[in-house]
Legacy VTK file of the C-alpha trace (Angstrom):
# vtk DataFile Version 3.0
C-alpha trace
ASCII
DATASET POLYDATA
POINTS 197 float
100.407 38.948 135.449
101.070 38.675 131.697
102.228 41.741 129.773
101.147 42.275 126.164
102.259 45.171 123.985
99.983 45.612 120.958
101.908 47.584 118.310
100.157 49.181 115.357
101.880 48.530 112.018
103.696 51.425 110.317
102.077 53.545 107.627
100.910 52.433 104.208
99.918 54.601 101.247
96.280 54.021 102.230
97.008 55.274 105.749
98.454 58.480 104.309
95.297 58.851 102.172
93.135 58.059 105.252
91.515 55.078 103.500
89.906 52.231 105.445
92.166 49.232 104.814
90.595 46.387 106.727
91.468 43.080 105.107
92.902 44.675 101.934
96.555 43.606 102.013
98.375 46.901 101.465
102.172 46.905 102.010
104.091 49.537 103.945
104.967 52.692 102.029
108.513 54.163 102.050
107.484 56.683 104.725
106.171 53.881 106.916
109.302 51.819 106.515
111.444 54.847 107.435
109.404 55.747 110.531
110.081 52.383 112.200
113.746 53.336 112.631
112.611 56.050 115.097
110.373 53.781 117.168
111.342 52.770 120.680
109.766 49.711 122.250
110.215 49.018 125.967
113.441 47.147 126.690
111.570 44.089 127.931
109.905 43.730 124.506
113.250 42.765 122.943
113.043 39.408 124.748
109.260 39.011 124.700
107.561 36.346 122.625
106.531 37.990 119.327
103.320 37.653 117.358
102.006 39.282 114.205
98.834 39.672 112.208
98.948 37.756 108.920
98.555 41.003 106.943
101.637 42.033 104.934
101.878 45.474 106.555
102.059 43.897 110.020
104.555 41.205 109.020
106.783 43.827 107.369
106.637 45.971 110.513
107.567 43.014 112.725
110.527 42.196 110.477
111.729 45.815 110.468
111.505 45.829 114.267
113.921 42.895 114.219
111.238 40.334 115.046
111.443 37.965 112.081
110.669 35.271 114.652
107.133 36.631 115.172
104.487 33.915 114.995
101.548 34.616 112.687
98.330 34.792 114.705
95.156 34.986 112.546
93.109 36.526 115.377
95.295 39.661 115.172
94.028 40.444 111.650
92.477 43.867 111.113
88.752 44.494 111.526
86.918 43.908 108.261
85.399 47.093 106.861
83.430 45.150 104.244
82.060 47.367 101.466
83.715 50.424 103.018
87.268 49.202 102.411
89.292 51.517 100.202
87.072 54.502 100.993
87.644 57.413 103.355
85.292 58.412 106.154
84.844 61.722 104.378
83.675 59.953 101.215
81.244 57.804 103.190
79.813 60.795 105.033
79.423 62.780 101.809
77.716 59.854 100.053
75.092 59.312 102.771
75.582 61.508 105.830
72.479 60.276 107.666
73.324 56.582 107.287
77.000 57.104 108.149
76.050 59.083 111.261
73.568 56.419 112.388
76.155 53.668 111.997
78.905 55.640 113.739
76.541 56.254 116.678
76.566 52.493 117.319
80.134 52.762 118.617
81.358 49.354 119.822
78.570 47.714 117.786
79.253 49.576 114.519
79.175 46.967 111.751
80.002 48.251 108.267
78.025 46.618 105.422
79.576 43.186 104.938
82.112 43.929 107.674
82.819 43.267 111.330
82.044 45.226 114.509
84.649 46.186 117.137
82.707 43.957 119.546
83.280 40.995 117.198
86.988 41.859 117.046
87.197 41.906 120.861
85.411 38.552 121.026
87.824 36.918 118.579
90.774 38.301 120.574
89.524 36.791 123.854
90.750 33.198 123.236
94.133 34.524 122.101
94.469 36.641 125.251
93.551 33.597 127.354
96.261 31.596 125.588
98.809 34.317 126.389
97.702 34.320 130.024
98.235 30.546 130.119
101.703 30.976 128.600
102.554 33.828 130.984
105.482 36.179 130.596
105.889 39.047 128.179
104.497 39.301 124.654
104.600 41.828 121.823
102.148 41.659 118.904
102.138 43.704 115.703
98.559 44.345 114.677
96.168 47.091 113.515
94.387 50.203 114.750
90.977 48.509 114.699
92.293 45.658 116.839
93.990 48.022 119.303
90.847 50.162 119.613
88.655 47.096 120.181
91.044 45.726 122.830
91.157 49.108 124.559
87.361 49.463 124.456
86.907 46.034 126.047
89.567 46.723 128.694
88.414 50.229 129.630
84.664 50.123 129.081
84.930 52.840 126.409
81.782 52.621 124.246
83.500 54.116 121.150
80.748 56.712 120.725
83.079 59.519 121.807
86.821 60.082 121.661
88.785 57.575 123.751
89.691 58.636 127.304
93.366 58.168 126.367
94.941 59.109 123.010
95.033 56.279 120.466
96.544 58.043 117.459
99.940 58.450 115.855
102.654 55.809 116.063
101.579 53.963 119.171
101.294 50.740 121.049
98.874 49.655 123.751
100.257 48.008 126.871
97.874 45.504 128.477
98.300 43.551 131.672
96.314 40.319 131.469
95.041 38.360 134.442
94.841 34.558 134.601
91.555 34.596 132.626
93.069 36.682 129.815
91.154 39.804 130.861
92.986 43.132 130.763
93.488 44.556 134.255
95.064 47.726 132.880
95.508 49.357 129.486
97.827 52.251 128.688
99.007 53.816 125.414
102.738 53.524 124.756
103.972 56.318 122.409
106.578 54.758 120.147
108.386 58.013 119.325
109.138 59.053 122.922
112.317 57.909 124.680
111.365 54.923 126.809
113.075 53.458 129.908
LINES 1 198
197 0 1 2 3 4 5 6 7 8 9 10 11 12 13 14 15 16 17 18 19 20 21 22 23 24 25 26 27 28 29 30 31 32 33 34 35 36 37 38 39 40 41 42 43 44 45 46 47 48 49 50 51 52 53 54 55 56 57 58 59 60 61 62 63 64 65 66 67 68 69 70 71 72 73 74 75 76 77 78 79 80 81 82 83 84 85 86 87 88 89 90 91 92 93 94 95 96 97 98 99 100 101 102 103 104 105 106 107 108 109 110 111 112 113 114 115 116 117 118 119 120 121 122 123 124 125 126 127 128 129 130 131 132 133 134 135 136 137 138 139 140 141 142 143 144 145 146 147 148 149 150 151 152 153 154 155 156 157 158 159 160 161 162 163 164 165 166 167 168 169 170 171 172 173 174 175 176 177 178 179 180 181 182 183 184 185 186 187 188 189 190 191 192 193 194 195 196
């Protein structure tokens, strides 16, 4: 079995403003940089092979976690929010509540105008997960909330129309166990602020 810890990057100014970032390359804010010092990854992650999204906020997080050796993996890039990038969900709902509600009801198949659905994100992750399964061993990857949610939805069968069965908010990581085909056999949130064994 291959272990993969997907770690969400630390906060940016857009995160604090609750703006959809997507492919907009926003750096970490001072608060985000400071919060990493309190994070605790599992001990095995110190020696795991490290990967990172190409986005600046992910690469900065990897470096601050002491993983300057992390390999850039394009398939870990955040979900594209298309024309919604830079806006908040509140703004979108206020601008056109009916349309926003109809799109949100699509869950795993929600595709923002000019953007990408969580299903598409999960599909682009599949070859990467298969590669990790072929490599075997332990891996840690710094990525994004949209990627973590898509991976969890695929692993758990969550349709993304309701709240996730397990919490996926706050500073967190998602621990996946991949089988030989790169499919997740288990998925569990890993709270980064709790003391870990």
